[in-house]
Residue, then its C-alpha position, 0 to 999 in steps of 0.5 A: m500500500l505504501n509503495f502504491i501511495i509513493t508511486l501516485l505521489l511521484i506520478c503527480s510530481v512528474n505531471t507537475v514538473f514535466a507538463n508540456s515537456e518530454p513524456i512523463e513515462e520517460y522519467s518516473n522510473q528514474l525519479q523512483e530510483l533517485m528517491t530510493d537512492l536518497q532514502e538509503r542515505d537517510v534522506p526523508q522521502e517527504w523532503f524529496l517529494s515536497n521539493l520536487e512538487r514546488d511550484n517553481f521546480t525547474f527541469y533543465p533539459r540542456v544541462e548536458h549542453f552546459f557541461n559540454n561548453m564549460a570553458e574548462n572542458r573546452v581547454r581539456r578537449g584542446e578547443i581553446s588554449v589556457l591563454d584563451y581561457k584567461n582572456f575569456f574570464g577577463i583575468e587582467e580586469k579581475i586583477r584590477k577589481g581584486l586590488i579594489f576588493i582588497e582595499e575595501h575588505y582589508d581588515i577582514l582579509s587580514e583576520v582571515q590570513k591569521i587563521n591558517g597563514i594562507d595569503f589572503e591574495l589567494v583566497v581573493s583570487i578564487l573569489g574573483m574566479e568564482t563570482n567576480f568578487a561576489q558580484e550580484r549578477q554572478r549569483g546564478n539562476f539555477y536551483v541547486f536541487d533542481t539541477l541535481v535532479s536534472q543531472y540524475i535524469l539526463l546524465s548517467n555518468r553523474r547519477r552517483f554525484a547527484v545522489n551524493e550532492l542531494s544528500a549533502l544538500y539535505r543535511f546542510s540545509e537542515k543544519i543552517d535552517k534554510d529552505i531549498d530555494y535559498f540554494i541558487g547558483s550554477f548548472a553544475g550544482a554549486s552555490g554561494w559566492g564561493q561556488f561550493i557544491p553541497t558536499s563542500l558546503e557540508y564539509y568546509f563552509k562555516s559561519i565566521d562566528g561559528v554559529d551554524k544558524n548564522t551561516d550564509i553562503f552569500s555572506i562575503e565574510d563567511t565565504l572568505v573564511s570558508i575558502d580559507n578553510y577549504l585550502a587549509l584542509h587541503r594542506l595549505n598553511k603558513n608552513t606550506m604557503d611558499s610551496h608552489e606544489h602545495r598551492y597548486n594542489a590546494v587550488y586544484a582540489y577546489n576545481h579540478s582544472d589545470a587551466y583554472v589553477q593557472a588562472v588563479l595562481y597568475m592572479y594571486k602572483q599579480l595581486k601579491k606583486r602589486 
């Protein structure tokens, strides 16, 4: 009886979500599989269904196209060079904006640097690459829950990723007491000024005052502390800061792209120099 009720709820959800889209039958089985996978990770089915049934739930049928056209993937495929990548992101302009950002936030940046001994210019460089120093138009317009569900349905190679990230999204949203619409960001499922995916939010993101309920992924202060925390937990600290290898590895952990790391480290060196 319970399985019958769950199936009915899923069919209603799919009817709502995919109205005027592809045939419902194509997705109902996958949604049931996703719910089962999430339940195995102690994610309540009520949470999944209620978020699936939201009035503003958005299915992203072009998510595969977005991944294929990522600048990092285009470099990897040899379609553009690292220099093209840097020009695409306007690295020289970011350096100029980075200097202004440092001047405006020098006090908090100095405090962040004292925590682990990581140069704040490196933290600033990552913030610049991710959201152009917390620029409002870089907030993103993809609901994280929705794009992860879309990835599970459309991209077989990202099903495990989607389940892991949805599970972390549930736990983190409960931890900081935010509803699902708060988490908006990129098509890949990253959100906040530091563009953390949910598992990274869960493990690395924190409030500057240490109080979970005060955590705000759209707080510049919380983001700076959390980027610093991420790098520190990937073996970058006052004793390893002068090591190019350690800097490279820590930034690579943040984004598994050599082009991204080269761009960040170039910005870092220019900001330090100036």
